[in-house]
C-alpha positions in Angstrom: -30.7 9.2 -28.5 -27.2 10.4 -29.1 -28.0 13.6 -27.1 -29.2 11.6 -24.1 -26.0 9.6 -24.3 -23.8 12.7 -24.3 -25.8 14.2 -21.4 -25.4 11.0 -19.4 -21.7 10.9 -20.2 -21.1 14.5 -19.1 -23.1 13.9 -15.9 -21.1 10.8 -15.1 -17.8 12.5 -15.8 -18.9 15.4 -13.7 -19.8 13.2 -10.7 -16.5 11.4 -10.9 -14.6 14.7 -11.1 -16.4 16.1 -8.1 -15.9 12.9 -6.1 -12.1 12.8 -6.9 -11.8 16.5 -5.9 -13.6 15.9 -2.6 -11.4 12.8 -2.0 -8.2 14.9 -2.5 -9.4 17.6 -0.2 -10.4 15.2 2.5 -7.1 13.3 2.2 -5.0 16.5 2.5 -7.0 17.8 5.5 -6.7 14.4 7.3 -2.9 14.4 6.7 -2.7 17.7 8.4 -4.7 16.4 11.4 -2.6 13.3 11.6 0.6 15.3 11.7 -0.9 17.5 14.5 -1.7 14.5 16.7 1.3 12.4 15.8 3.1 13.0 19.1 0.3 11.4 21.2 1.2 7.8 20.4 4.8 6.6 20.9 6.7 5.2 17.9 7.4 1.5 17.8 11.0 0.5 18.3 12.6 -0.8 15.1 12.8 -4.5 15.0 16.2 -6.2 15.0 17.2 -8.0 11.9 17.8 -11.7 12.4 21.4 -12.8 12.6 22.9 -14.1 9.4 23.3 -17.9 9.3 26.7 -19.5 9.0 27.9 -20.3 5.5 28.2 -24.0 6.4 24.5 -24.2 6.9 24.0 -22.7 3.4 25.4 -25.8 1.7 23.1 -28.1 3.8 20.1 -25.9 3.1 20.9 -25.9 -0.7 21.2 -29.7 -0.7 18.0 -30.0 1.2 16.2 -27.7 -1.3 17.5 -29.7 -4.2 16.4 -33.0 -2.7 12.9 -31.6 -2.0 12.6 -30.3 -5.5 13.7 -33.6 -7.1 11.5 -35.7 -4.9 
């Protein structure tokens, strides 16, 4: 019974090891392929950051948040 458990454990660990090795190989080769074809699609333009709100609005927003939290 113990021998069968050890065999099953070794088989399971071997399958996991082979799967992870194949996963690493496929990931590395796909990265090389992606780099090769990276110039086909144009890059998206960086999005502009929203303008900072005025400091007078901060006090009103804080008061509103406190009122909402209290009520």
